[in-house]
All heavy atoms as an XYZ file, in Angstrom:
911
protein
N     -24.509     11.470     23.419
C     -25.729     12.028     23.984
C     -26.793     10.917     23.966
O     -26.931     10.209     22.993
C     -26.198     13.174     23.194
C     -27.559     13.692     23.657
S     -28.344     14.930     22.623
C     -27.546     16.360     23.114
N     -27.516     10.760     25.053
C     -28.616      9.816     25.107
C     -29.804     10.369     24.368
O     -30.272     11.496     24.640
C     -28.980      9.520     26.585
C     -30.130      8.532     26.648
C     -27.768      8.955     27.302
N     -30.336      9.621     23.398
C     -31.491     10.058     22.652
C     -32.764      9.448     23.230
O     -33.854      9.993     23.036
C     -31.370      9.636     21.167
C     -30.209     10.270     20.426
C     -30.127      9.718     19.026
C     -30.310     11.757     20.386
N     -32.592      8.316     23.886
C     -33.783      7.627     24.455
C     -33.398      6.359     25.170
O     -32.259      5.936     25.195
N     -34.454      5.723     25.680
C     -34.326      4.413     26.373
C     -35.414      3.474     25.890
O     -36.561      3.939     25.738
C     -34.464      4.630     27.897
C     -34.341      3.300     28.633
C     -33.392      5.611     28.420
N     -35.012      2.263     25.602
C     -36.009      1.235     25.252
C     -36.072      0.232     26.433
O     -35.084     -0.432     26.707
C     -35.617      0.523     23.901
C     -36.629     -0.570     23.605
C     -35.485      1.502     22.818
N     -37.164      0.173     27.128
C     -37.285     -0.673     28.243
C     -37.812     -2.054     27.960
O     -37.587     -3.015     28.702
C     -38.142     -0.020     29.392
C     -37.439      1.162     29.989
C     -39.523      0.302     28.880
N     -38.509     -2.205     26.863
C     -39.080     -3.525     26.510
C     -38.239     -4.297     25.435
O     -38.787     -5.103     24.737
C     -40.523     -3.395     26.089
C     -40.696     -2.484     24.896
O     -39.747     -1.850     24.438
O     -41.860     -2.427     24.376
N     -36.988     -4.011     25.392
C     -36.119     -4.737     24.472
C     -35.967     -6.153     24.960
O     -35.862     -6.389     26.190
C     -34.707     -4.057     24.435
C     -33.856     -4.435     23.313
C     -34.121     -4.022     21.990
C     -32.725     -5.236     23.496
C     -33.294     -4.378     20.907
C     -31.904     -5.591     22.447
C     -32.234     -5.139     21.194
N     -35.917     -7.208     24.063
C     -35.899     -8.572     24.548
C     -34.754     -8.940     25.474
O     -34.918     -9.734     26.411
C     -35.730     -9.375     23.248
C     -36.230     -8.501     22.173
C     -35.971     -7.114     22.639
N     -33.592     -8.297     25.355
C     -32.434     -8.610     26.190
C     -32.378     -7.683     27.406
O     -31.427     -7.728     28.138
C     -31.099     -8.494     25.394
C     -31.017     -9.583     24.322
O     -31.592    -10.677     24.569
O     -30.448     -9.303     23.292
N     -33.332     -6.847     27.603
C     -33.356     -5.931     28.741
C     -33.286     -4.492     28.231
O     -33.190     -4.199     27.041
N     -33.355     -3.539     29.143
C     -33.341     -2.087     28.734
C     -32.047     -1.681     28.034
O     -30.971     -2.186     28.368
C     -33.467     -1.352     30.093
C     -33.910     -2.370     31.106
C     -33.447     -3.685     30.553
N     -32.196     -0.779     27.063
C     -31.033     -0.330     26.309
C     -31.118      1.224     26.200
O     -32.213      1.770     26.151
C     -30.874     -0.947     24.901
C     -30.622     -2.411     25.022
C     -32.104     -0.670     24.092
N     -29.941      1.885     26.075
C     -29.890      3.270     25.778
C     -29.758      3.465     24.309
O     -29.064      2.740     23.637
C     -28.689      3.909     26.475
C     -28.714      3.922     27.974
C     -27.379      4.479     28.526
C     -29.855      4.750     28.509
N     -30.431      4.480     23.716
C     -30.230      4.833     22.339
C     -29.361      6.110     22.295
O     -29.726      7.094     22.864
C     -31.649      5.154     21.685
C     -31.397      5.513     20.231
C     -32.549      3.916     21.812
N     -28.183      5.951     21.725
C     -27.174      7.015     21.717
C     -26.930      7.565     20.313
O     -27.194      6.927     19.345
C     -25.858      6.495     22.283
C     -25.879      5.795     23.694
C     -24.580      5.126     24.009
C     -26.263      6.810     24.775
N     -26.380      8.794     20.298
C     -25.926      9.377     19.047
C     -24.823      8.538     18.449
O     -24.023      7.936     19.168
C     -25.372     10.780     19.240
C     -26.368     11.847     19.433
C     -25.705     13.184     19.640
O     -25.060     13.433     20.678
O     -25.796     14.012     18.683
N     -24.757      8.442     17.133
C     -23.693      7.733     16.467
C     -22.548      8.740     16.301
O     -22.713      9.846     15.847
C     -24.130      7.218     15.111
C     -23.089      6.481     14.373
C     -23.683      5.983     13.038
N     -22.646      5.411     12.241
C     -22.165      4.200     12.256
N     -22.690      3.353     13.105
N     -21.223      3.800     11.456
N     -21.323      8.304     16.758
C     -20.182      9.180     16.650
C     -19.240      8.647     15.621
O     -19.223      7.513     15.226
C     -19.437      9.234     18.016
O     -18.946      7.957     18.360
C     -20.350      9.731     19.104
N     -18.395      9.559     15.115
C     -17.368      9.211     14.166
C     -16.243      8.497     14.846
O     -15.614      7.561     14.342
C     -16.859     10.470     13.440
C     -15.640     10.269     12.603
C     -15.641      9.908     11.290
C     -14.266     10.438     12.979
N     -14.311      9.740     10.825
C     -13.487     10.066     11.887
C     -13.637     10.762     14.172
C     -12.106     10.115     11.909
C     -12.258     10.823     14.165
C     -11.484     10.498     13.035
N     -15.851      8.929     16.027
C     -14.740      8.376     16.829
C     -14.269      9.392     17.811
O     -14.871     10.460     17.997
N     -13.273      9.050     18.617
C     -12.801      9.964     19.634
C     -11.655     10.890     19.125
O     -11.174     10.630     17.999
C     -12.225      9.162     20.818
O     -11.053      8.438     20.397
N     -11.380     11.851     19.910
C     -10.213     12.724     19.578
C      -8.967     11.874     19.479
O      -8.144     12.134     18.618
C     -10.050     13.865     20.578
C      -8.758     14.594     20.426
C     -11.248     14.821     20.536
N      -8.817     10.901     20.359
C      -7.678     10.020     20.345
C      -7.581      9.294     18.980
O      -6.480      9.242     18.384
C      -7.769      8.985     21.456
C      -6.573      8.063     21.553
C      -6.689      7.141     22.735
C      -5.488      6.247     22.890
N      -5.567      5.366     24.053
N      -8.683      8.832     18.448
C      -8.703      8.173     17.142
C      -8.298      9.180     16.017
O      -7.543      8.842     15.166
C     -10.128      7.663     16.820
O     -10.494      6.704     17.841
C     -10.194      6.971     15.450
N      -8.786     10.390     16.127
C      -8.468     11.415     15.127
C      -6.971     11.729     15.155
O      -6.333     11.891     14.125
C      -9.284     12.670     15.354
N      -6.390     11.883     16.355
C      -4.994     12.207     16.454
C      -4.082     11.079     16.005
O      -2.960     11.312     15.547
C      -4.619     12.610     17.907
C      -5.116     13.999     18.350
C      -4.883     14.193     19.837
C      -4.508     15.086     17.539
N      -4.557      9.845     16.084
C      -3.778      8.718     15.558
C      -3.615      8.780     14.069
O      -2.708      8.201     13.526
C      -4.421      7.401     15.983
N      -4.498      9.525     13.405
C      -4.464      9.732     11.966
C      -3.682     10.922     11.514
O      -3.532     11.156     10.335
C      -5.903      9.798     11.432
C      -6.654      8.489     11.634
C      -8.021      8.592     11.193
N      -8.727      7.327     11.411
C      -9.828      6.974     10.824
N     -10.395      7.772      9.928
N     -10.379      5.825     11.082
N      -3.238     11.730     12.469
C      -2.430     12.922     12.165
C      -3.017     14.145     12.869
O      -3.962     14.115     13.612
N      -2.372     15.330     12.560
C      -2.840     16.569     13.178
C      -4.285     16.933     12.828
O      -4.741     16.630     11.743
C      -1.872     17.619     12.685
C      -1.095     16.994     11.556
C      -1.298     15.498     11.614
N      -4.935     17.563     13.789
C      -6.347     17.976     13.556
C      -6.469     19.221     12.702
O      -7.460     19.381     12.044
C      -6.988     18.277     14.905
C      -7.186     17.098     15.872
C      -7.713     17.604     17.209
C      -8.174     16.090     15.229
N      -5.522     20.113     12.787
C      -5.640     21.363     12.103
C      -6.172     22.399     13.151
O      -6.916     22.063     14.067
N      -5.696     23.620     13.015
C      -6.015     24.629     14.012
C      -7.475     24.904     14.205
O      -7.943     25.004     15.337
C      -5.281     25.945     13.669
O      -3.896     25.775     13.731
N      -8.250     25.049     13.122
C      -9.667     25.333     13.222
C     -10.450     24.252     13.933
O     -11.199     24.500     14.910
C     -10.254     25.588     11.859
C     -11.730     26.013     11.852
C     -11.930     27.320     12.665
C     -12.216     26.263     10.439
N     -10.199     22.987     13.619
C     -10.882     21.872     14.234
C     -10.422     21.817     15.748
O     -11.257     21.548     16.632
C     -10.535     20.582     13.642
O     -11.165     20.473     12.340
N      -9.164     21.967     15.991
C      -8.658     21.931     17.363
C      -9.259     22.999     18.236
O      -9.728     22.769     19.351
C      -7.153     22.064     17.397
N      -9.414     24.257     17.645
C     -10.054     25.309     18.429
C     -11.498     25.078     18.661
O     -12.051     25.335     19.748
C      -9.878     26.631     17.635
C      -8.517     27.228     17.680
C      -8.335     28.410     16.706
C      -8.085     27.667     19.083
N     -12.228     24.527     17.703
C     -13.645     24.213     17.848
C     -13.877     23.108     18.935
O     -14.711     23.236     19.777
C     -14.296     23.751     16.560
C     -14.489     24.809     15.524
C     -15.271     24.286     14.331
N     -16.515     23.803     14.835
C     -17.747     24.149     14.284
N     -17.738     24.959     13.274
N     -18.796     23.630     14.760
N     -13.019     22.119     18.919
C     -13.143     20.985     19.917
C     -12.795     21.600     21.292
O     -13.550     21.348     22.250
C     -12.176     19.879     19.534
C     -12.670     19.182     18.266
C     -12.090     18.857     20.708
C     -11.621     18.222     17.636
N     -11.760     22.383     21.404
C     -11.375     22.954     22.681
C     -12.490     23.825     23.226
O     -12.812     23.732     24.437
C     -10.071     23.766     22.570
N     -13.084     24.645     22.394
C     -14.157     25.488     22.826
C     -15.369     24.705     23.345
O     -15.895     25.012     24.408
C     -14.585     26.355     21.638
C     -15.728     27.325     21.992
O     -15.648     28.020     22.995
O     -16.749     27.304     21.268
N     -15.739     23.645     22.625
C     -16.917     22.881     23.039
C     -16.629     22.124     24.341
O     -17.491     22.024     25.204
C     -17.295     21.925     21.892
C     -17.827     22.647     20.710
C     -17.937     21.758     19.513
O     -18.056     20.553     19.552
N     -17.903     22.392     18.307
N     -15.448     21.524     24.498
C     -15.160     20.808     25.748
C     -14.995     21.741     26.893
O     -15.483     21.455     28.028
C     -13.869     19.922     25.526
C     -13.439     19.313     26.864
C     -14.135     18.839     24.491
N     -14.343     22.877     26.704
C     -14.250     23.846     27.785
C     -15.587     24.343     28.178
O     -15.844     24.597     29.406
C     -13.329     25.007     27.356
C     -11.877     24.592     27.443
O     -11.376     24.177     28.478
N     -11.164     24.769     26.338
N     -16.516     24.571     27.267
C     -17.865     24.959     27.575
C     -18.604     23.900     28.409
O     -19.293     24.233     29.365
C     -18.678     25.270     26.310
N     -18.386     22.627     28.071
C     -18.967     21.532     28.833
C     -18.466     21.487     30.278
O     -19.213     21.336     31.253
C     -18.743     20.180     28.144
N     -17.105     21.628     30.394
C     -16.535     21.609     31.755
C     -16.999     22.837     32.577
O     -17.298     22.719     33.746
C     -15.044     21.516     31.649
C     -14.361     21.741     33.014
C     -14.597     20.230     31.046
N     -17.146     23.988     31.925
C     -17.600     25.166     32.613
C     -19.070     24.965     33.073
O     -19.422     25.326     34.213
C     -17.559     26.381     31.668
C     -18.022     27.660     32.274
N     -17.378     28.289     33.277
C     -19.174     28.352     32.069
C     -18.055     29.365     33.644
N     -19.125     29.456     32.881
N     -19.870     24.351     32.226
C     -21.268     24.057     32.584
C     -21.323     23.105     33.819
O     -22.090     23.303     34.727
C     -22.046     23.490     31.419
C     -23.462     23.102     31.704
C     -24.413     24.135     31.873
C     -23.808     21.792     31.883
C     -25.747     23.817     32.155
C     -25.151     21.474     32.152
C     -26.098     22.491     32.310
O     -27.427     22.139     32.595
N     -20.494     22.092     33.763
C     -20.407     21.131     34.916
C     -20.045     21.893     36.163
O     -20.523     21.576     37.264
C     -19.487     19.985     34.610
C     -19.918     19.001     33.553
C     -18.834     18.011     33.189
C     -21.162     18.290     33.950
N     -19.097     22.815     36.078
C     -18.647     23.564     37.231
C     -19.814     24.314     37.870
O     -19.981     24.367     39.078
C     -17.569     24.499     36.850
C     -17.097     25.290     38.056
C     -15.920     26.224     37.684
N     -15.487     26.891     38.939
C     -15.188     28.152     38.968
N     -15.324     28.905     37.912
N     -14.787     28.651     40.125
N     -20.633     24.952     37.016
C     -21.799     25.689     37.514
C     -22.771     24.744     38.253
O     -23.416     25.171     39.228
C     -22.543     26.378     36.375
C     -21.783     27.539     35.810
C     -22.653     28.539     35.003
C     -23.087     27.979     33.756
N     -23.765     28.981     32.877
N     -22.811     23.481     37.814
C     -23.626     22.483     38.537
C     -22.920     21.850     39.698
O     -23.474     20.953     40.345
C     -24.097     21.390     37.541
C     -24.935     21.859     36.365
C     -25.216     20.658     35.443
C     -26.245     22.465     36.877
N     -21.669     22.272     39.958
C     -20.823     21.723     40.964
C     -20.593     20.212     40.801
O     -20.640     19.398     41.726
C     -21.405     21.999     42.378
C     -21.434     23.499     42.704
C     -21.813     23.751     44.124
O     -22.467     22.997     44.777
N     -21.359     24.878     44.615
N     -20.298     19.830     39.525
C     -19.965     18.457     39.168
C     -18.549     18.358     38.660
O     -18.195     19.152     37.741
C     -20.976     17.875     38.148
C     -22.371     17.885     38.725
C     -20.527     16.505     37.664
C     -23.450     17.484     37.754
N     -17.751     17.465     39.182
C     -16.424     17.227     38.672
C     -16.492     16.021     37.780
O     -17.021     14.982     38.115
C     -15.492     16.903     39.874
C     -14.073     16.576     39.430
C     -13.213     16.175     40.617
N     -12.137     15.378     40.173
C     -12.108     14.089     40.144
N     -13.119     13.374     40.603
N     -11.070     13.428     39.690
N     -16.079     16.188     36.517
C     -16.118     15.106     35.537
C     -15.164     13.964     35.866
O     -15.524     12.836     35.893
C     -15.803     15.645     34.139
C     -15.923     14.642     33.071
N     -14.831     13.885     32.702
C     -16.975     14.230     32.303
C     -15.206     13.050     31.691
N     -16.504     13.281     31.478
N     -13.882     14.349     36.105
C     -12.910     13.364     36.595
C     -12.151     12.611     35.485
O     -11.228     11.875     35.797
N     -12.548     12.782     34.218
C     -11.866     12.032     33.151
C     -11.767     12.844     31.847
O     -11.954     12.316     30.772
C     -12.599     10.713     32.842
C     -12.377      9.658     33.960
C     -12.826      8.316     33.396
C     -12.554      7.283     34.463
N     -11.580      6.327     34.069
N     -11.561     14.113     31.956
C     -11.406     14.937     30.746
C     -10.112     14.546     30.063
O      -9.047     14.566     30.639
C     -11.366     16.461     31.095
C     -11.158     17.269     29.853
C     -12.622     16.864     31.839
N     -10.242     14.063     28.839
C      -9.071     13.635     28.075
C      -9.442     13.236     26.645
O     -10.643     13.153     26.277
N      -8.426     12.994     25.831
C      -8.649     12.757     24.413
C      -9.447     11.498     24.138
O     -10.091     11.368     23.106
C      -7.354     12.778     23.601
C      -6.378     11.709     24.110
C      -6.688     14.168     23.633
C      -5.104     11.520     23.303
N      -9.381     10.526     25.048
C     -10.134      9.252     24.852
C     -11.625      9.426     25.225
O     -12.433      8.639     24.852
C      -9.505      8.148     25.663
N     -11.928     10.501     25.951
C     -13.278     10.684     26.455
C     -14.035     11.872     25.797
O     -14.980     12.417     26.424
C     -13.266     10.871     27.971
C     -12.847      9.612     28.650
O     -13.123      8.482     28.233
N     -12.045      9.760     29.694
N     -13.552     12.251     24.638
C     -14.264     13.234     23.829
C     -14.523     12.613     22.468
O     -13.592     12.271     21.744
C     -13.438     14.554     23.715
C     -14.157     15.544     22.752
C     -13.266     15.221     25.082
N     -15.807     12.459     22.149
C     -16.204     11.872     20.887
C     -16.518     12.954     19.892
O     -17.027     14.081     20.271
C     -17.391     10.929     21.071
C     -16.991      9.620     21.703
O     -15.811      9.270     21.712
O     -17.916      8.887     22.118
N     -16.314     12.661     18.657
C     -16.596     13.618     17.573
C     -17.755     13.045     16.750
O     -17.796     11.876     16.435
C     -15.392     13.788     16.679
C     -14.102     14.186     17.450
C     -12.907     14.248     16.502
C     -14.301     15.560     18.126
N     -18.686     13.918     16.330
C     -19.832     13.468     15.579
C     -19.511     13.391     14.061
O     -20.265     12.797     13.334
C     -21.041     14.365     15.825
C     -21.563     14.373     17.251
C     -22.852     15.179     17.290
C     -21.726     13.013     17.839
N     -18.432     13.980     13.655
C     -17.989     13.910     12.277
C     -16.500     13.941     12.201
O     -15.787     14.248     13.184
N     -15.956     13.627     11.049
C     -14.530     13.670     10.848
C     -14.034     15.083     10.943
O     -14.540     16.027     10.299
C     -14.178     13.145      9.457
O     -12.816     13.430      9.145
N     -12.987     15.364     11.782
C     -12.519     16.696     11.936
C     -11.843     17.267     10.667
O     -11.565     18.409     10.572
C     -11.540     16.613     13.112
C     -11.100     15.147     13.125
C     -12.288     14.418     12.620
N     -11.517     16.378      9.742
C     -10.867     16.827      8.514
C     -11.817     17.115      7.386
O     -11.487     17.777      6.414
C      -9.870     15.761      8.055
C      -8.682     15.720      9.037
C      -7.794     14.492      8.845
N      -6.770     14.394      9.890
C      -6.990     13.959     11.115
N      -8.192     13.592     11.491
N      -5.994     13.931     11.980
N     -13.054     16.663      7.494
C     -13.976     16.807      6.358
C     -15.322     17.545      6.700
O     -16.144     17.706      5.881
C     -14.329     15.444      5.807
C     -13.097     14.717      5.355
C     -12.628     13.601      6.009
C     -12.310     15.179      4.290
C     -11.438     12.908      5.597
C     -11.164     14.533      3.828
C     -10.739     13.405      4.582
O      -9.622     12.780      4.147
N     -15.492     17.911      7.983
C     -16.722     18.588      8.296
C     -16.470     19.502      9.498
O     -15.461     19.403     10.197
C     -17.789     17.571      8.664
O     -17.398     16.774      9.804
N     -17.419     20.381      9.714
C     -17.393     21.228     10.935
C     -17.631     20.272     12.143
O     -18.607     19.593     12.192
C     -18.468     22.330     10.857
N     -16.620     20.189     12.976
C     -16.676     19.158     14.010
C     -17.529     19.564     15.198
O     -17.586     20.686     15.606
C     -15.180     18.857     14.471
C     -14.572     20.001     15.185
C     -15.087     17.589     15.272
N     -18.249     18.557     15.732
C     -18.962     18.641     16.964
C     -18.424     17.719     17.944
O     -18.323     16.525     17.693
C     -20.441     18.403     16.743
O     -20.977     19.376     15.795
C     -21.248     18.586     18.049
N     -17.967     18.189     19.115
C     -17.361     17.379     20.161
C     -18.311     17.137     21.298
O     -19.031     18.059     21.656
C     -16.079     18.023     20.611
N     -18.275     15.965     21.844
C     -19.121     15.601     23.008
C     -18.233     15.012     24.109
O     -17.513     14.020     23.860
C     -20.199     14.592     22.636
C     -21.153     15.008     21.529
C     -22.177     15.957     22.024
C     -23.166     16.296     20.971
N     -24.355     16.935     21.476
N     -18.304     15.615     25.287
C     -17.588     15.072     26.443
C     -18.369     13.818     26.882
O     -19.563     13.818     27.101
C     -17.535     16.072     27.572
C     -16.737     15.750     28.792
C     -15.305     15.436     28.543
C     -16.856     16.903     29.787
N     -17.668     12.650     27.044
C     -18.273     11.399     27.408
C     -17.670     10.825     28.718
O     -16.827     11.465     29.273
C     -18.123     10.350     26.263
O     -16.770     10.047     26.132
C     -18.712     10.881     24.995
N     -18.108      9.652     29.078
C     -17.573      8.880     30.228
C     -17.678      9.664     31.514
O     -16.727     10.212     32.041
C     -16.142      8.439     29.974
C     -15.667      7.432     30.954
O     -16.401      7.126     31.921
N     -14.486      6.907     30.748
N     -18.880      9.647     32.032
C     -19.137     10.290     33.309
C     -19.101      9.318     34.452
O     -19.662      9.547     35.537
C     -20.478     10.996     33.273
C     -20.431     12.290     32.475
C     -20.493     12.243     31.074
C     -20.387     13.512     33.086
C     -20.458     13.414     30.335
C     -20.343     14.663     32.377
C     -20.409     14.633     30.990
N     -18.397      8.174     34.295
C     -18.334      7.147     35.277
C     -17.770      7.602     36.595
O     -18.145      7.188     37.718
C     -17.565      5.919     34.785
N     -16.803      8.516     36.582
C     -16.164      9.037     37.762
C     -16.681     10.384     38.181
O     -16.040     11.013     39.060
C     -14.644      9.113     37.560
C     -13.983      7.708     37.512
O     -14.634      6.775     37.981
O     -12.880      7.635     37.045
N     -17.715     10.882     37.552
C     -18.238     12.214     37.905
C     -18.794     12.209     39.329
O     -19.410     11.251     39.757
C     -19.346     12.607     36.924
N     -18.469     13.308     40.000
C     -18.902     13.435     41.388
C     -19.437     14.870     41.621
O     -18.931     15.806     40.984
C     -17.814     13.194     42.358
O     -16.677     14.002     42.085
C     -17.385     11.735     42.371
N     -20.359     15.000     42.523
C     -20.856     16.313     42.859
C     -20.028     16.766     44.064
O     -19.610     16.012     44.937
C     -22.299     16.283     43.258
C     -22.852     17.717     43.407
C     -24.358     17.758     43.216
O     -25.054     16.753     43.353
N     -24.896     18.917     42.995
N     -19.678     18.051     44.081
C     -18.902     18.637     45.156
C     -19.618     19.916     45.609
O     -20.431     20.461     44.909
C     -17.508     18.906     44.732
C     -17.358     20.035     43.759
C     -17.053     21.328     44.153
C     -17.496     19.815     42.385
C     -16.983     22.357     43.273
C     -17.414     20.837     41.481
C     -17.164     22.103     41.917
O     -17.059     23.112     40.991
N     -19.270     20.375     46.806
C     -19.924     21.539     47.326
C     -18.860     22.581     47.660
O     -18.308     22.567     48.719
C     -20.771     21.241     48.554
C     -21.820     20.202     48.230
C     -23.115     20.448     48.926
O     -23.236     21.484     49.590
O     -23.994     19.615     48.768
N     -18.558     23.439     46.716
C     -17.701     24.604     46.931
C     -16.221     24.302     47.168
O     -15.484     25.204     47.497
N     -15.785     23.090     46.944
C     -14.363     22.782     47.158
C     -13.642     23.021     45.828
O     -13.622     22.198     44.891
C     -14.224     21.320     47.573
C     -12.786     20.975     47.909
O     -11.830     21.655     47.495
N     -12.602     19.894     48.684
N     -12.986     24.167     45.700
C     -12.329     24.594     44.488
C     -11.177     23.634     44.076
O     -10.917     23.392     42.938
C     -11.805     25.978     44.567
C     -11.263     26.550     43.293
C     -12.342     26.657     42.160
O     -13.504     26.869     42.420
N     -11.932     26.419     40.915
N     -10.523     23.078     45.073
C      -9.372     22.166     44.776
C      -9.862     20.934     44.005
O      -9.150     20.442     43.150
C      -8.722     21.724     46.113
N     -11.019     20.434     44.317
C     -11.572     19.285     43.596
C     -11.828     19.663     42.105
O     -11.471     18.929     41.173
C     -12.895     18.772     44.234
C     -12.549     18.123     45.613
C     -13.603     17.769     43.332
C     -13.790     17.766     46.395
N     -12.415     20.822     41.892
C     -12.700     21.267     40.557
C     -11.428     21.570     39.748
O     -11.371     21.419     38.544
C     -13.641     22.414     40.512
C     -14.072     22.809     39.137
C     -14.928     21.973     38.382
C     -13.528     23.935     38.529
C     -15.250     22.288     37.106
C     -13.892     24.267     37.229
C     -14.783     23.429     36.524
N     -10.371     22.023     40.441
C      -9.145     22.343     39.776
C      -8.563     21.161     39.038
O      -7.848     21.336     38.065
C      -8.124     22.952     40.768
C      -8.462     24.348     41.160
O      -9.324     24.999     40.506
N      -7.895     24.864     42.215
N      -8.869     19.955     39.509
C      -8.378     18.771     38.793
C      -8.914     18.707     37.391
O      -8.238     18.400     36.442
C      -8.779     17.514     39.567
C      -8.141     17.409     40.909
C      -8.681     16.316     41.796
O      -9.601     15.586     41.349
N      -8.163     16.206     43.001
N     -10.224     19.070     37.208
C     -10.768     19.129     35.852
C     -10.154     20.256     35.040
O      -9.971     20.109     33.828
C     -12.289     19.293     35.876
C     -13.042     17.981     36.005
O     -12.426     16.907     36.020
O     -14.321     18.016     36.080
N      -9.851     21.401     35.670
C      -9.259     22.511     34.954
C      -7.907     22.163     34.472
O      -7.546     22.472     33.290
C      -9.202     23.738     35.850
C     -10.530     24.378     36.247
C     -10.257     25.628     37.144
C     -11.329     24.795     35.004
N      -7.109     21.447     35.253
C      -5.787     20.994     34.846
C      -5.891     19.980     33.669
O      -5.180     20.075     32.695
C      -5.020     20.402     35.995
S      -4.482     21.599     37.211
N      -6.835     19.083     33.807
C      -7.056     18.088     32.743
C      -7.472     18.786     31.465
O      -7.068     18.359     30.359
C      -8.060     17.040     33.218
N      -8.301     19.822     31.563
C      -8.786     20.538     30.419
C      -7.582     21.277     29.722
O      -7.528     21.342     28.467
C      -9.808     21.565     30.851
S     -11.236     21.639     29.841
N      -6.664     21.815     30.512
C      -5.479     22.464     29.914
C      -4.636     21.469     29.168
O      -4.179     21.733     28.040
C      -4.691     23.130     30.995
N      -4.415     20.312     29.738
C      -3.632     19.250     29.087
C      -4.352     18.788     27.819
O      -3.806     18.623     26.750
C      -3.375     18.069     30.015
C      -2.738     16.849     29.272
C      -2.486     18.493     31.136
N      -5.694     18.552     27.922
C      -6.469     18.150     26.778
C      -6.327     19.156     25.605
O      -6.087     18.754     24.486
C      -7.979     18.011     27.174
C      -8.933     17.875     26.093
C      -9.078     16.629     25.427
C      -9.601     18.941     25.549
C      -9.918     16.510     24.334
C     -10.464     18.855     24.460
C     -10.622     17.563     23.873
N      -6.518     20.417     25.956
C      -6.414     21.479     24.952
C      -5.055     21.477     24.278
O      -4.988     21.608     23.047
C      -6.757     22.857     25.522
O      -8.098     22.798     26.048
C      -6.696     23.963     24.472
N      -3.991     21.393     25.038
C      -2.718     21.384     24.419
C      -2.480     20.145     23.553
O      -1.815     20.180     22.499
C      -1.563     21.449     25.495
O      -1.526     20.292     26.282
N      -3.071     19.052     23.949
C      -2.934     17.820     23.093
C      -3.659     17.922     21.735
O      -3.281     17.211     20.785
C      -3.524     16.621     23.838
C      -2.576     16.078     24.920
O      -1.337     16.321     24.885
N      -3.127     15.408     25.901
N      -4.608     18.853     21.640
C      -5.329     19.057     20.375
C      -4.387     19.568     19.267
O      -4.671     19.467     18.074
C      -6.498     19.945     20.511
C      -7.645     19.431     21.440
C      -8.672     20.542     21.593
C      -8.257     18.208     20.845
N      -3.322     20.186     19.663
C      -2.406     20.889     18.732
C      -1.138     20.129     18.399
O      -0.228     20.631     17.786
C      -2.104     22.272     19.228
C      -3.301     23.148     19.255
C      -4.107     23.257     20.405
C      -3.697     23.867     18.132
C      -5.208     24.047     20.457
C      -4.809     24.647     18.205
C      -5.562     24.780     19.345
N      -1.073     18.830     18.854
C       0.099     18.064     18.496
C       0.064     17.524     17.075
O      -1.000     17.494     16.454
C       0.334     16.851     19.489
C       0.406     17.348     20.887
C      -0.852     15.837     19.351
N       1.179     17.059     16.573
C       1.195     16.548     15.212
C       0.728     15.084     15.058
O       0.280     14.688     14.074
N       0.839     14.367     16.216
C       0.469     12.965     16.217
C       0.168     12.482     17.630
O       0.675     13.063     18.539
C       1.605     12.088     15.610
C       1.182     10.640     15.387
N       1.386      9.687     16.312
C       0.534     10.082     14.322
C       0.913      8.502     15.864
N       0.398      8.759     14.673
N      -0.606     11.447     17.742
C      -0.976     10.881     19.028
C       0.205     10.634     19.972
O       0.181     10.828     21.135
C      -1.789      9.638     18.836
C      -2.314      8.893     20.062
C      -3.249      9.740     20.878
C      -2.995      7.571     19.628
N       1.295     10.183     19.349
C       2.487      9.854     20.154
C       3.077     11.050     20.835
O       3.893     10.899     21.744
C       3.579      9.222     19.222
O       3.955     10.141     18.209
N       2.742     12.264     20.487
C       3.253     13.489     21.077
C       2.380     14.013     22.194
O       2.709     15.028     22.826
C       3.383     14.546     20.001
C       4.350     14.216     18.899
C       4.316     15.149     17.762
O       3.709     16.279     17.862
O       4.854     14.841     16.667
N       1.269     13.288     22.519
C       0.315     13.777     23.561
C       0.988     13.607     24.950
O       1.777     12.676     25.143
C      -0.966     13.002     23.470
S      -1.955     13.478     22.094
N       0.531     14.433     25.864
C       0.947     14.284     27.277
C       0.062     13.340     27.981
O      -1.079     13.249     27.763
C       0.847     15.635     27.970
C       1.877     16.641     27.497
S       1.783     18.082     28.551
C       0.900     19.205     27.540
């Protein structure tokens, strides 16, 4: 999440972002998330994709590498943030375009319940 912008930084403008623990991909490389953490992450990411749908925006990169966690999923109540909007596009009523994000969300959610990163789709 963008917290602010500094325009008079000596090297040019910079974004001030939240500090994250790491991505879901990083967490899965360390082993299974556990059902409660996986459900919380899935709920938060699905809510973000649903919100984007209401705005008629296709994210285009829903996946384990593009969801950051604000804390360790093993030691705290996890907060997930959907990131990387580089391929996000606005669409007007074309359900087929949005279905791509829905399919990616389904794959993302199933990947949350694997035992290790190597088992992801």
